[in-house]
N, C-alpha and C positions, 0 to 999 in steps of 0.2 A: 250474161250477168256475172259480175265479178264477185264470187262468194268466197268469203274468207272466215276463218275461225281464229281466235286468239290463241297463240302458242304461249302458254304460261310456263314460266320457269319453275322447275321443281327444285326447291332449295332444301337441303338438309340442315335444319336450324339447330346449332349447338350453342352453348353459352358464349363462346368466343365468336362464332359465326353470326350470332344475333346482332352484334354491334355493326357488322358490315351490312346486314340485311336492313337494319333499322334506318340507315341513312340511304344506301343505294336503292333499296326497295321503293323509297319515296320517289326516286327518279325513274327507276326501271319498272318494277312491278305495278306500282300505282299510277304510272304515267302512260300505260299502254292505251292506245287510242286507235281509231279506225284504220289508219294507214301504217301502223306499226307491224301488224302481224304478217308473217311470211305465209306464202301459199302452202297448203298442206294437201295431202292426197284425199282426205275426207271432206265431204261437202258439209256446210253448215246446215243444221236442221232448220226448217222455216220458222219454228217457234222461238229460235234463238235470236233471230234478227229482229231488232226493235225499230230500226230506221233504215231507209235507203236514200242515199244522196247521189243522184245521177246513177252511175253504175257501181257505186261503192256501198257496201252493207256495213251497218254498225250493229254489233251484237250485244246481247245482254251482258256478257262477260266484260266487254270493253266499257260499257256504261257503269257497271258496278265498280270496276277499277278506278274510273275517273271520278265517281262519286266519293269513294274512299279518299283518294288523293286530295280532292278539293275540300273535303271536310277537314282534313288535317291542316290545310293551308288557311282555312277560313275561320274555324270556330275554336276558341280557346279550350272549351270543355269537350271537344271531340265529337259534337253532334249538333245538328241544326236545332233551332228553337222548336219546342213542342208544337205540333200541329202544322209545321212548315216543311216537314220532310218531303212530301210529294212535290211541293212547289220547288224545293231545292233540287230535287231529282230532275224535274223538267228543265230547270235552268241549266244544269250540267249537260243534259242531252242537247240543248240548243248550242252550247259551247262546242260540243263534239261536232255537231253539224257544221258550224262555222269553220272549225279547223279543217274538216274535210274539204269544204268549198274552197278555202284559201290555198290548201295544198294542191288541189286540182288546178287552180288558177296559176300557181307558181310553176307547175309543170307545163301547163299550156304555154307559158311565156318562156320556157326553156331555161328556167333558173336552176342552176346546179349548186349543190352545197359547196361551201368554201372548205376544201379538204384540209387546209392548214389549220383553220379554226377548229374544225371538228376533231382533228387529231390532237390538237393541244388540249382540248377539254377531256378527251378520252385518256390521254397520257396522264393528266393530272389525277384522274380518278384511279387509274391503275397504280400510279405511284403511291397514292394515299392508302389504297386497300390491298395492294399486291402481296403484302406479307401476312395478310389475315388468314388464319386457318380456314381451309375450305376453298380458297381462291383457286388453287391448282385444279380442283375438281369442277368448280362452278363458274369461275371467273370469266373464262372464254365465252361461255354461253351468255352470261350477263352482259358482257361487253358488246357482244353482237347486237343484242336488243337495244342496249344503250346507244350504240353507234347509229342505228337507224333513227332513234329518237332525236339525237343531236343533229343528224343530217336534215331531218324534216324541220326542226326548229330553225336551223340556219336558212333553209329555203324560205320559211315564213318571215324571218328577220329581213332577208334581202327584199322580199316582196313588199313588206310594209315600208321599208326604207325607200324603195323606188316609188311607190304610190304616194307617199307623203312628201316627196321632194317637190317643193314649189319655189318659184322665182320670187325675189323680193318685190314688193309693190312699187309702182312708180310714185312719184310725188303726188300726182293728181289722185291716184287710187288711195293713197294713205290719207290725204286730206278729206276725201269723200268718206272714208271709213270713220274718221274722227267726227265728222259732222253728223253722220248717221247713227253714231253710238256715243252721244255726248254723256249719257248716264255712266258710261265706263270711265269717264275722265272728269268726274265731278267729285270734289272733296266733300264728303258728307258733313252735316252739321256736327259741331263739336261743342262741348260745354266744359268749362273749367270749374272744378268743384273742390271744396274743402270739407273736411270731416273731423268731428270729435267723436271718438268711439269709447264708450264705457264697456269694457270687455266683460263678457259673461259666457261661460261654456254652454253649449246647447243642452247638456244634461243637468245643468244647475237646477236646484229646486225653485219653485215659484217665488219664494221669498227673495232669492238672489236677483231674479229678474225684476221684481218690484223695486228692490233697492237701487238697481241700476237705472230704472226708469225715473225714480225720484231724483237721483243725482243729475240726470240729464235735464229734468224739468227745472232744477235749480240753476243749471247753466243757462237755460233759456231765459230765465228771469234776469240773470246777470247780463246777457246779451241785449235784452230789451232795455236794460238800464244803461247801455252804452259801453259795456265791456268789449274788449278786443277779441274777436273770434280766434285769431292766430295765437294770441297769448294764452287763451283758455285751452286751445288744442295742445300747446307745448306743455302745459301744466297738468292736464287731466286725460288727454287722449292716449289710448293704448294702441292706436293705429301706427303703422310704420311711417306715416307722413307727419307724425307729431313734431319731429325735429324741424320740419319745414312749415310749421304753423298749420298743419292739417291739409296743405295743398296737395291734391291728388293729380294735378296737371290736367291736360286736355283729354277728354274721354269721348269716344264715339258711342253711338247707341249700341246697347247690348253688353257694354262693359260693366254695368251696374245691375243690381237686382231689378227686375222689371217693375216691382212695386215702388222702389225708390225712384226709378226713372220717371214713372208717372207723376210722382209728387214734384220732382225737380222741373218737369216740363211746365208746370204752372207757376214757377217762380220767376221773378225778375232779378237781374243781377244785384247782388247785395242782400237778397232775402235769404232766410234760413228756415229750415223745416222744424216741425215739432219733433219730439223724440220718436224715432222709428226703430222697430225691432228688426234686426237682421240676424244672419246666422252667427256672427261673431259677438253679438251683444246688442246694446242699445246705442243708436247713433244720431247725431245731429249733422245735417248737411247744409252747406251754404253754396249758392250759385254765385260764382265770382264773375263769370263771363260766358256769353253765348256767341259762338261764331256761326253764321249761317252757311249753308251749303254754297260752295263756290265752284264755278267752272274753271278748270285748269286750261291754260293756254296751250295751243297746239305745239308751239315751239318747245314748251316745257315737258310735254309728254310724247314727243315724236318717237323716241326710242321705244317706249313701252307700247305705243300704238302699233309700231312695226312688229314687235314680238307677238302681240295679240292677233294681228292680222295673219301672220305666218302660221300661228298655232291653229286658228280657226280654219284657215284654208287647208292645212294638213289634216286636221281631224275630219273636215268635211269630205275630203277625197277618200280617206280610209273608210268612212261610214258609207259613202256612196258606192264604193266597190262592193262592200258586203251586201248592201241592199240589192245591187244589180245581180250579184251571183245568186242570191236567194230567189229573185224574180225570174231568172232565166234557167234555173236548174230544177229538175223535177225532184222534189223532196217528199218522201212518204214516211209518215210516222206509223209504223205497224203496230206499235204498242199504244192502245187507246189511252192509257194513263198518262202519256206524255203530251197529249193534246191539251189545249187551253192555255 
């Protein structure tokens, strides 16, 4: 059994050194993972191992570092939502397991890091932080750990690139894909709508909203009397479309307030709504045109169909590899809290 323990960098943090740590630590210290650590003479205590992937152990220290790193990358406020902490920890543990599996696969395939790419990234970091106070004492150690991390990342990059590489589909394959996925090449229903907006701020008192509603009701009476909707929009609407007679153009489902969409669905072209309260104020809507969903011709979407086919094939290959590795490798979660 390959037992390893994480070799943590011991950094002496001063006010100037902290700048370097704050950036590079996110790459080095908080990016430590199961295959980073170097062999040490001391064996890992059994209670420190939280998972075993084939012959590789994942330790509690490695999971803690990965959780901290992922929190920084994921949550604006620096912590998972309340009550979701354990689920987040399990998710990160699974990511560590996947990384180990993929690194093991890359090595089985004989994939070696691209030395030039790794060196270029390493040089860029050394150039940026080489003059930072403390680098002379700690930089070499940090770079050694960082180099291992960069090498493994490059192996993973090459593995994914190789697995995802697919040949372009034949004409027959692409036509079959189009026929079997017609929903992906259908222009959804669109409606052309015009608006008259009597603007009112959300925090306005009830009297202001009532006044806006009354003004809109007066406009309804004028419309019923034959007034031109576009003319009234130019004269009274506070919406950006007023200069165009209230014309909002063609809209897909979801572009309007759901309540407004429900009302407009019941209209026929030329009909207008009663006053409707929306976030910006009180509004009148007119349905100008309704275009039904239409199937796009294969000749018009052939390029997009080719792109979708390639992406789906690529994603499928990558997902299939990960599922295969999980099904053929012995994975033991020794920490019960990570199960489920």
